[in-house]
N, C-alpha and C positions, 0 to 999 in steps of 0.2 A: 182807791179807798184808803181810809185811815188805817184799817186793819192790814191791808197789803203793805203800806209803807212801814208799819211797825215791824212786820216780819222781815222786810228788807233791811231795816236798821239792825235787827237781831242777827240776821245773816252776816252782815258786814262785820259786826263785832266778833261773832263766832269765828268766821273765816280768818280775820286778821290774827286772832290769837292762835288758831290752829296752825296757820302757815308759819307764824313766828316760832312755834314750838316743834314744827315738823310733824304734827299730828294728822292722822287720816280718819280715825274711827271715833265717832262721837256717840256715846250712849245717852239716851233720854229716859228719865225715870221720874217718879214722884213718891212722896211718902206713903200715900194711900191711893186707891183706885179712884181716879177722877176723869172727867170727860176731857179736860184740857191737855192731858199728857200726850195722847196719840195724835190729837189735832195739832199740837205744837210740833211734833215730830214730822207729820205730813207736810205742814205748811213751811216749816224750815227747810225740809228737803226740796220742796218745789221751788222755793226762792233761790236755793243754792243752784239748782238746775237752770234757773233763769239767768244766772251769771254766765256770760259767754265763755269764760275761762275755766269753768268748773262743771263737773258732772257728778252725779250722786247715785249711790246704791242704797235704797231704803230697805231695811230688814225688819220684819215683824218677828220679834223674838219672844212674844207673849204666847207661848205654846199652849197655854191652858184656856185663854179667852179669845184670841184672834181678833182683838178689837180693831187693829189697823187694817187687817185683811178684809174685814167686812165693810169698811168704808169704801173700798174699791169694788165691791160687789163680787168678790172672789171666794165666796163661801164654797167649800168643797174642793178648792184647788190644792194641788200638792205644794209643799214648801219645805221650810227648814227641817221640820221633823222627818220628812222623807229622806233627806240627806243623812241625818244623824242616826236613823234607825234602819233604813233600807238601802243605803249606799247609792241613792239616786244622784247622778252628777248635777252639780249646781247649774250649769248652763241649761239643763232641761227644766229647771224650776223657776227661772227668772221670767218676769212679766214686764213688758213695756206697755204702760197704760196710755200711750199716745203722746207723751210729753218728751220733747227733745232733751237728751242728756240725763234722762231719768229712768231708772230701772228698779223694780220692786221684787223682793224675795218674800213671798207669803210665809205664814207660820206653818200651815199644813191643813190637811183635810179634817182631822179630828183633834179634839183636846187631848193633850198628853198628860198622864198622871205623874210620871216621874220626870217632869220638865226640868227641875233644878239639877237633877243628876245628869241629864243629857247635856245641859249647858256647861257643865263642869268637866265633860269628858275630854280626852286627848283629841278626839275627832273634832270637837268644837274648836279647840285650840288650833288645830291644823287648818280648819276652815278659815279662821280669822287671818292667819298668816298667808294662806293662799289668796284670800280676797285682797289683802294689802299688796301682794306681789303682782297678782294678775291685773288688778284694776288700779294701777299706780296713778292714773289720771283722774280717779274718782274719789270723792269723799264718801264715807260709809256712815250712815245714820241708823242706829239700832234702837228700835222702840222696845224697851224692857218693861216687865211688870213692875208694880210698885215695890218699893224697898221694904215696907213694913207689913205687907200682906202675904208675901210669899218669900221663899228662899232663892228664887230664880235670879233676881238682880244681883245679889251678892255672889252667886256662882259665876256670873258673866263678867262682872266689873273688872276683875284682874286682867281681862283680855282687852278692855277698852283703853284708848289713849287718854280720853278725858270724858267728863260727864256733865250733862246739863240737867238740872232738877227743875221740875214744874210744880209750883205751889198754887193752890187755889185760894183766892182771896175770900176771907170771912169764914172759910170752912176748914182749912188746915190748922190744926191746933199747935200751940207752942210746944206741948209735950211731944208731938210727932216730929216737929222740926228739930228738937233737941236730940231725939232718938236717931233721926236721920243723920244729923251732923256727926254723931258718934260713929255710926256705921260707915260713913263716907270718909272718915279721918285718914285711913290708909291710902286713899285713892286721889287722883288728880281731878279737881272740880273746876270746870271752866266758869261756872256761874249758875245763877238760878233765875227763873222767870216766874212772875206772878200772873196768874190768869184770873179773869173774872168770869164766872159761869154765865152761860147764856140764860136770859130770863125767859119765862113762858111767853107764848104768843100774846102780844098786846091787844087790847080791845080796839075796835074800829076807831081810827083817828088818832090813836095813841102812838107814841114813838118809842121804840125799844132802845135801851142803852147799848152802845157798841161793845162787842167782846174784845177786850184789849189785852196787851202784854206789857209788862214792865221788866226791864232787864236789870239784873244785879250782877255786877262783875265778880271776878274770882275772889275767893276768900283771902 
């Protein structure tokens, strides 16, 4: 499909730049909470896993909303929060959803109120280092909360090698984009993707417009 090909093109451009820079961990965020952010993270991770020379660990780091985790029907599963608060070993929390070279780390069973503080702890820093060392043959894609809605993304971004920003067409304001650019200035930005929100179900005989992605390279 056209959507699948667009994600393959996005994957190729992202992997080429990450390989050239020696990067392993890609954070995915957006200015505000939009549907396209987590879907972009999931589809990008799946297309990376489809590359025969690559494997991927997808991390749901949205500890308050668990949007990515719910896409896989894993409501109530233990995840990242259990590692950060209860010292549960990471191998006990990883989930293989049945795709080759693809592993998921859910967010956790319950919403975490002090999520920004947890993502900024030394334990979180140690986890990222451990992931990079233990899974040297894998790329790590981390689905973060939106930059302007919570403090979580800023708490985590110093741990990321580079960041991909998802912007929603016709709904992301210029003011939010300016504020986001200011917040991202200290960090490495690989690029941004513009998503078109899915329309409501069309009437009988009508044809819905495809949900697409546009890639904008590094600043």
